[in-house]
N, C-alpha and C positions, 0 to 999 in steps of 0.2 A: 504493500500500500504506500509506504514511504517512497519507494522507487517511482511509482506512478505519479504521485504528487510532485516529485522532483522533476519528472519529465514534463509535466503540465506547466510547472513554474518556468522551466527553461524555455518551453515553446512560447509561453505568453511573453516572456522577456524578449525573445527573438523577434516575435511579431511586433511588439511595441517599439523595438529599436528600428525595425524595418520601416514601420509606418512613420516614425519620426524622421528617418533619413529621407524617405520619399517626400514628406511634407517640406523638409528643408530645401530639397532640390527644386521643388515646385515654387517655393517662395523666391528662390534665387532667379528662376526663369521669369517670374512676373516682374521682379525688380529690374532685371536686365532688359526685358522687353520694353519697359517704360523708358529706360535710360538710352537705348539705342534706336528708339522709334524714329527720331529725326534722321539718323544715319540710314536707316532702311528707306525712308522717304527719299533721301538724296540719291541713293542707289537707283531707286525706281525712276526718278526724274532723269538721271543720266541715260538709262536704257531707253526711256521714252523719247528723249531728244535725239538718240542715235540708234534708230531701229535698223535691223537687217533682215532680209528675206530668208526663207528656208534654204538650208545648206550653204548660206552665205554669211553666217553669223561670226565672221572672223574677228572683228574688233570686240564684239560682245564676249566671245570665248576668251580672248586674251585678257580682257578686263577682269572676268571672273577668275581665271586661272591665277592671275597675279595676286588677287586678294586671298585666295585659298592657300597659295604658297606662303603668303605673309602669316597666315594662321599656323603654319608649320605642318600642314596636312600633306599626305602622300597624294600627289596630283598627277592625273593622266590627261592628255589632251588629244585632239584629232580622232576621237572615237566617233564613228558614224559621220565622218568628215570634220565636224566642228564641235562635237560634244566634249564636255569636260566632266571628269569624275574624280572625286576626292574621297580618301579613306581616313576615317578617324577611329583609331583603336582605343577603346576604353581601358581603364585600369584594372578591370575585372573581367573574367570570362562570361560569355553570354551569347545571345543570338546576333545575327547580322541583319541589320535593318537598312533598307534603302529608302531614300527620300528623293523625290523627283520634281524638277521644275522645267518647263519648256522655255525655249529661248527665242523663237522666230517671230517676226512681225508679218504684216499682211500688205498686199498691194492696194492700199487705201490712202487717199490724200486727206490729211487731217483738216478738220474745220473748227476745232475747239479754240477757245480763247485763252488757254493756259500759257504762262510765260515760257514753259519748256516744250512748247508745241513742236512737233516734227516737221521739218522742211526737207527731209531726206527724199531722195529718189533712187530708183533701182530698175533693173531690167527684169521683166516678167513676161514670159512667152513671146519674147522678141520685141516687146514694147517698153518704152520708158514709162514708169508709173511712180506715183507717190508711194511712200512707205510709212506705215504707222503701226504702233502697237495698239491695234483696235480690238484686242481680245483679252488684254490683261496679263500677257506673258511677262511684261516688264515687272509687274508686281510680284509674280511668282518667283522670278529670279531673285529679286530683292529680299523677299521673305526667306527664301532658302539660305541666302547669304547671312541673314540675321540669325537663323537657326544654327548655322555652322559656327558663327561667332560664340553664341551662348553655350552650345554643347562642348565646343573645344575648351572653353574656360572651366568646365566641370569634368574634364576628361578622366581624371583619376577616380571619380565616383560612378562612372558609367559601366554598366554590366553588359558589355558586348561591343560590337563594331557597327559603325554607321557608314553607309555609302551615300554621298551626296551626288546625285545624277543631274547634270544640267544638259538637257536633251535638245538637239536641233530639230527643225523640220516637223514639228507636230502638225502643222497645217498641211503637210504633204510635200514631198520632195518635188523639185522641178521635173517636168516631163523628161523621161529617159534616164532619170537618176533614182538611186535607192536612197533611203534616209529614214530619219525619225526613230521612234521606239522600236520598230521592227528590225532595223539595221543594228541598233545598239544591242538588242538581244542576240542577233546573229553573231555579232562580234564579241559576245561573251561578257556583257556588262553585269550580268547577274551571277557571274562566277568569279572565283579567285579573289576573295572568298565567296562561297556560295551564299546568296541572299535567302533569308528565311521569309521575310515579308516586305512589302513595299507600301508606302503611303504617298498620296499625291493630293493636291487641292487645286481648285479653280475659283478665282474671284468672280463675282457676278454683279453686274451693274443694276439689276432690278431687285436684289435681295438686300434688306436693310443692314446697315453696319451693325456688327455685334452678334449676328446670327450665323448659325451653321446649318446647312441642309445636307442630308445624307440618306441612304437607304441600303438595305441588304440586297444582294443579287443584282439584277440588271439596273443600272442607274442611267446609262446612256446607250444609244442604239448602235448597232453595226451600221456601216456605211459602205456602199459601193457606187461609184459613178458608172455610167454607161454611155456609149456612143452608138448612133444608129445612122447608117448611110442607105438612102433609098435611091435606086436608079430606075428612071422611067425612059421615056422617049420624047425628045424635044419636038415641039410643034408650035404653030402660030396660035395665039390665043383665040382667034376667031374660028379655028377649026380643031377643037380638042379631040375630035374623033380620029384625027391623024396621028395622035401621040398617046403616050401613057403618062398620066399626070402624077408626079411624085408628091406634089403639094397636097392634093386631095388624099392620096394614100397616107401621107404623114398625119393629116387631120383625123383620119379614121383610126389610125394607130393610137394617136393621143387619146381620143375619146374611148376607144375600146380598152386601153390600158387602165382607165380609171375604174373599171370593174374589178381589177385585181384586188384592190384593197376593200372596195365596198361589197364585193360578192364572194371573194375567195378566202379572205382573211378572217379568222375567228377573233374579232376585235374585243370581245369580252375577256380574252386571254392576255393579249398584248397589243401594243400599237404597231403600225407599219405605215410607210409612206412611199409613194412613187411619184416623183415630180420631174417634169420636163423643164429644163432651164434654158436651153439653146435651141433655136430653129433658124437655119440659114439656107438660103437658096433663092435663085432667080436674080435677074439683072434688069428686067424691063416689064412694064405693066402688061404688054400684049404678047409675051413669050412664055410658053409653058417650058420650064427648064428641064434639063435632062436628069438632074440629080438634086438632092437636098440632104442636109446634114442636121442631125439632132443630137442633143446631149441631155442627160438627166441624172438623178440621184435616187438610190434605193436605200431606205432605212428600215430596220426591224429590231425588235427587242426579244425575238425568239429565233433561234437558229433554223428550226424547221420551217417557220414562216418565211425566213430569208430565202431558203432554198426553193420554196414553192413560188415565191415572187420571180426568181430567176427563170424557172420553168414556164410559168404562165406568160411572162413577158416575151420569151422566145416564141412560144406558140402563137400568141397574138400577132407579133411582128411578121412572122413567116406566112401565116394564113391570110392576114389582111393584105399583105403585099401581093401574094399569089392571086387573090380574088380580083385585084386591080390590074394584073398583068405586069406588075413591077417586080424588081429584085430588091431584097433588103438584107443588110449585113448588120447584125447586132453584136456589139462587143461589150461584155460586162467586165469592168476593170477590177483588179485586186483592190480590196479596201481594208477597213479596220474591223476587228471583231467587236462584239458587245462589250462595253465597259462593265465588268461584272465584279461586284464587291463580295468577297468571300463571306458567307453568312456567319461562320464561326468567328472569324476575325472581327467582323462588324459588331457582333454581339459582345465580344470581349472588350472592344474599344469604345462602345457606346457610352459607358459611364465616364470615360475621359472627356469625350465630346461634351457631354452634359455638364460636367464639372467646369470645363474651361469657358463655355459659352453661357452657362446658366441653364438649368433645365427648361425654362420657359423659352429660351432662345435656340434650343437644339431641336430641329424638326425633321421628322421623316418626310421626305418629299416624294412626289410622283416621278416616275422615270420620264426622261425627256428624249426626243428624237435627234438631238444633236449627237455628235460622235467625238471620240477621243482616242488617240493612239496610245494612251496609258494602258489600254486594253491588251497590248502586246506583252507588257510586263505581267499583267494579271493572268495571262494564259500560262505563264511559267511558274509563278509563285503566288501565294495568297496576297491580295491587295485590297486596300481601302482608299476610295476616292471620294472627296466631299467638296462642297461649295461653301465659301465664306462670303458674307455680305460686303458689298462695296457701293451701295446706293447712297448718293447724296440726298438727304431729305428735302433739299431746296431745289432739286432739279428733276425733271422727268427723265426716266431712263431712255436713252436713244437706241439701245440694243448693241450687242456685240457685232463686230465686223462692219461697223458703219463709220462714216467720217466724224460723227459727233460723239463717239463712244467716250464716256467719262467715268472715272472711278474716284470715289471719296477715299483719300489715302489713309484716313484714320482707321479704315477697316483692315489694314495690313497687320496691325499689331496682334489681332486675334489669330491671324494665320501663323505668325511666329510662335505664339503661345501654344496653339493647337498642335502644330507639328512637333514642337519640343516636348510637350507633355505626352504625346502619343509614344514617342521614343522612350521616355522614362518609364511609363506605365507598362509598355510591352516588354521592355527589358526585365522589369521586376516580376511581371506575371509569368514570363517564360522561364525565369530562373527559380520560381517557387517550387 
C-alpha cells in the first residue's frame, strides 16, 4: 500500500511539474509574441512591397534564409527551386514537427492605398503583369519567421525537432514547370529527419481578427483545371449549313456540363463545382470559325465524386461534339488533392486552438471549395490546416486574389501564438 501511495505521489508531482513547465513556456510565447509583433508586421510589409511570382521567389528566399541563419538554424535553400527549410533541434528528444508557410505572390496589380503598396511587375504566361501578395502569403511568411524566433529562444526546453518549411509556388508552378508542395515532397522535405506531423495556416480577409476557423477531415477541395479544344469546319456566317459550328457545340457542352453537379453529384454528401472560365474563338462577326478553345476548373470534397466528374465531363464532351459533327479534345490537368485534416490530430489539437483563441473564438467551419497544395504534405503525414482572422472591422472584405485585397495586420499575432502553442502542446502530448 505504501508503495502504491508513493507511486501516486511521484506521478502527481511529475504531472504538476509538467503542467507548470508547459504553462511557463506558454507564458513566454505570449510575452514574446507581444514584444515582436511590430517586427512581424515589418517583415510582412517588406514581403508585400517586394512580391515575386511562383518559382521566382529568389529575393524572398534569400531574405528568409539570411534571417534563419542569423537565428543559428540549420538552413537549406533551393528546395523545389526557391524553397527554404530550416531545422531546429530541441534540447530534449521528441517528435519532428513541420510548420509551413507559402511564399509566392499573384499576377495582380494592386489598388490599395497602403504606404507599402506593391508596384512590382513580372512576366506571367508571356505577358508583363503587376505582382501583388493578394492572398496573404506575405503574412504567412512573417508569422512563421516570428514563430522561428520565439521557439529558437526556448530551444533547450523543446521536446523534439521543428522543420520550418517556406514553400514556393503554392498558387501553381508556371506552365511547363514543376513546383510547390508536390515538388518539395518529391525532393524529400518530409524526410531526414522524418516528419511526424505538419501544421499550416491561412489568413482570411473576411474572418474577424482574433478568431480561428478549422474542421476535421476535408477543409478545402481538390482542384483540377481542364482545357477543351473543339474543331469544326469554317464557313460564312450567312450559310452555316456549309460548316460545322464549334461555337454552338461549345455552348451545348457548357450547358450540358452543368448537369454534372446538379444531377450526378450527391450534394447532401459533399460539395462539387464545375466552372468554365475561358472561351476563345472567332475573329469576325460573319465567320463561323474552325476551332474554339475553352478552359475551366473542377472542385470536389470527395475523391469518388472527383473521379465521377472527370468521367461525366469526358462523356458529355465527346457525345455532344459527335452529335454536332465536331471533334473535341478534353485534357484534365494534374491538380491538388483534398486538403484533409487528420481527425485524430485535429481532435488532439482542438483544445490548443480553443485555449489560444478563446473558446468563443474557435469555430468549426464548413468546408470550402477553394484549394491548397498543403494537401500534398497531408497525403504523406498527418496534418492540420486552419484559418486565422484578418478582417479589418472598418473595411468591407474585397476577397482574396483581387486588386483590393487587404489584411488587418493585428491578426498576425494570433497566428504566431497558435503555431507556437501547437508545437509545445504536440511535443508534450506525444512525449507523455
